C-alpha positions as CSV (number, residue, x, y, z in Angstrom):
1,M,202.0,172.4,279.3
2,S,199.8,171.1,282.2
3,L,199.6,167.4,283.0
4,R,195.9,167.5,282.3
5,L,196.4,168.8,278.8
6,S,199.3,166.5,278.2
7,E,197.1,163.5,279.0
8,L,194.7,164.6,276.3
9,M,197.4,163.7,273.7
10,A,197.3,160.1,272.6
11,S,198.8,157.7,270.2
12,M,199.1,159.1,266.7
13,E,202.5,157.5,266.2
14,I,203.1,156.0,262.8
15,E,206.3,154.2,263.6
16,T,206.2,152.2,266.8
17,K,208.0,149.2,268.2
18,S,205.0,147.0,267.2
19,S,204.9,148.3,263.6
20,E,205.9,144.8,262.4
21,R,203.1,143.1,264.3
22,S,199.8,142.3,262.6
23,E,196.7,143.5,264.4
24,F,196.0,139.8,265.2
25,E,199.4,139.4,266.8
26,A,199.1,142.6,268.8
27,N,195.8,141.4,270.2
28,E,197.2,137.9,270.9
29,W,200.3,139.5,272.6
30,G,198.0,141.3,275.0
31,K,196.2,138.0,275.8
32,I,199.6,136.3,276.4
33,L,200.7,139.0,278.8
34,R,197.4,138.7,280.7
35,K,197.7,134.9,281.0
36,Y,201.4,135.0,281.8
37,P,202.0,138.1,284.0
38,I,205.6,137.1,284.7
39,V,206.5,137.8,281.1
40,R,207.9,141.3,280.6
41,D,206.3,143.4,277.9
42,L,209.5,143.6,275.8
43,E,210.0,143.5,272.1
44,A,212.7,140.9,272.7
45,N,210.2,138.6,274.3
46,F,207.8,139.0,271.4
47,R,210.5,138.2,268.9
48,V,211.4,135.0,270.9
49,M,207.8,133.9,270.7
50,Q,207.6,135.0,267.0
51,T,210.5,132.7,266.2
52,A,209.1,129.9,268.2
53,C,205.7,130.1,266.4
54,F,207.2,130.5,262.9
55,P,206.0,130.1,260.2
56,K,202.6,130.7,261.9
57,K,201.7,133.9,263.7
58,V,202.1,134.5,267.4
59,S,198.9,133.5,269.3
60,L,198.0,132.6,272.9
61,D,197.0,129.1,271.9
62,R,200.3,128.4,270.2
63,I,202.4,129.8,273.0
64,T,200.4,127.9,275.6
65,L,200.9,124.7,273.6
66,L,204.6,125.4,273.2
67,L,205.1,126.1,276.9
68,E,203.1,123.1,278.0
69,D,204.8,120.7,275.6
70,D,208.4,121.9,276.4
71,P,209.7,119.7,279.2
72,T,213.1,121.2,279.0
73,G,211.8,124.8,279.5
74,G,213.7,126.0,276.4
75,L,211.2,128.7,275.5
76,A,210.6,129.9,279.0
77,S,214.4,130.1,279.6
78,A,214.8,132.4,276.5
79,L,212.2,134.9,277.8
80,S,212.8,137.8,280.2
81,L,210.7,137.0,283.2
82,A,210.0,138.5,286.6
83,E,207.5,138.3,289.4
84,P,204.3,140.3,288.7
85,E,205.1,142.7,291.6
86,V,208.6,143.4,290.2
87,I,207.1,144.1,286.7
88,K,204.5,146.3,288.3
89,S,207.1,148.3,290.1
90,E,209.1,148.7,286.9
91,L,206.1,149.9,285.0
92,I,205.2,152.5,287.7
93,T,208.8,153.8,287.6
94,H,208.7,154.2,283.8
95,I,205.3,155.9,284.0
96,C,206.5,158.3,286.7
97,Q,209.6,159.1,284.6
98,C,207.2,160.0,281.7
99,L,205.0,162.1,283.9
100,D,208.0,163.9,285.4
101,G,208.9,165.3,282.0
102,M,205.3,166.4,281.3
103,T,204.6,168.5,284.4
104,S,206.4,170.8,286.8
105,A,203.6,170.9,289.4
106,P,205.0,169.8,292.8
107,G,203.7,166.6,294.2
108,V,201.7,165.5,291.1
109,V,204.0,162.6,290.1
110,R,204.3,161.4,293.7
111,H,200.6,161.4,294.2
112,R,200.0,159.6,290.9
113,S,202.6,157.0,291.8
114,K,200.6,156.1,294.9
115,L,197.4,155.7,292.9
116,L,199.2,153.5,290.4
117,Q,199.9,151.0,293.0
118,F,196.2,149.9,292.8
119,W,196.2,149.5,289.0
120,T,196.4,146.2,287.2
121,L,199.4,145.2,285.1
122,E,197.3,145.5,282.0
123,A,196.2,149.0,282.9
124,L,199.7,150.0,283.7
125,R,201.0,148.7,280.4
126,K,198.4,150.6,278.5
127,E,199.1,153.8,280.4
128,L,202.8,153.6,279.8
129,A,202.3,153.0,276.0
130,R,199.9,156.0,275.9
131,L,202.3,158.3,277.8
132,E,205.3,157.3,275.6
133,S,203.1,158.1,272.5
134,V,202.3,161.5,274.0
135,Q,206.0,162.2,274.5
136,N,206.7,161.3,270.9
137,L,203.9,163.4,269.6
138,Q,204.9,166.5,271.6
139,N,208.0,166.9,269.5
140,K,206.3,166.5,266.1
141,P,206.2,169.6,263.9
142,V,202.9,170.9,262.6
143,A,203.8,169.8,259.1
144,E,204.0,166.2,260.3
145,L,200.6,166.5,262.0
146,R,199.2,167.7,258.8
147,E,200.4,164.5,257.1
148,I,198.7,162.5,259.9
149,V,195.5,164.4,259.3
150,K,195.8,164.0,255.5
151,A,196.1,160.2,255.9
152,G,192.7,160.2,257.6
153,R,191.0,162.4,255.0
154,P,187.4,161.2,254.3
155,P,186.5,160.8,250.7
156,V,183.4,163.0,250.7
157,P,183.9,166.8,250.5
158,G,181.7,169.4,252.1
159,Y,181.9,169.7,255.9
160,P,180.7,172.2,258.5
161,E,183.1,174.8,259.8
162,L,185.5,173.7,262.6
163,P,184.5,175.2,265.9
164,G,186.8,177.4,267.9
165,K,186.7,175.3,271.0
166,I,185.4,171.8,272.0
167,F,185.1,169.9,275.3
168,V,187.4,166.9,275.8
169,R,187.0,164.9,279.0
170,G,185.3,167.8,280.6
171,E,188.1,170.2,279.6
172,K,187.5,173.1,277.1
173,V,190.2,172.9,274.4
174,K,190.8,175.7,272.0
175,L,191.1,174.3,268.4
176,D,194.1,176.3,267.3
177,A,197.3,174.6,266.0
178,R,198.5,173.9,269.6
179,G,195.1,172.6,270.7
180,I,194.8,170.3,267.8
181,K,198.2,168.9,268.5
182,Q,197.0,168.1,272.0
183,L,194.0,166.1,271.0
184,D,193.9,162.3,271.4
185,R,193.7,160.1,268.4
186,E,190.0,159.3,268.7
187,T,189.0,162.9,269.1
188,L,191.0,163.9,266.1
189,K,189.5,161.2,264.0
190,R,186.0,162.3,265.0
191,L,186.9,165.9,264.0
192,I,188.1,164.6,260.6
193,R,184.9,162.7,260.1
194,V,182.6,165.6,261.1
195,H,184.5,168.6,259.8
196,G,186.9,167.2,257.2
197,A,190.6,167.1,256.9
198,D,190.8,170.4,254.9
199,N,189.2,172.3,257.8
200,I,191.7,170.9,260.2
201,N,194.7,171.5,257.9
202,H,193.5,175.1,257.5
203,R,193.4,175.6,261.2
204,L,196.8,174.0,261.6
205,S,198.2,176.4,259.0
206,E,196.9,179.4,261.0
207,G,199.4,178.6,263.8
């Protein structure tokens, strides 16, 4: 599978490391990482903050207050920290490791690594999460993809026939079982809304 096609695959993971976080906490965690770039994006760090904020939810305001009102530095000392450039280097290494398993084209990963040097920490974190999701999705059987599609089934029946091909990010993608498996989450959701889950399940069953 080419790197370009692999990058069309996105997060349809049902079980993730953030599954226990509420949508509010997930958004607040992103704000915390942006304000405190020396904090590593680790589940352990989130759990430390979750414990510190208990019984309330993790939020940027609460973490800021806890850090500023903690003269002994107890919370900060419990976190895994590093200089932003160190964290950036770690993220790029992880991204390149993901890409290395997705393409065999010579020089692609090395070229991408150079470009990633100009990315922000936030952008690198999002890219790593996306690629990890792609890797997880690649190994999912068609039957499990059908369950994902079924979960997004619209309530109203009667949809137009699913086309044979569509354009995604300027690339023509054949909508057979393999092509559907390579779609990103938002594209798949749009197909479900427009053409219905039954049409997509039928195409998946054709192999």
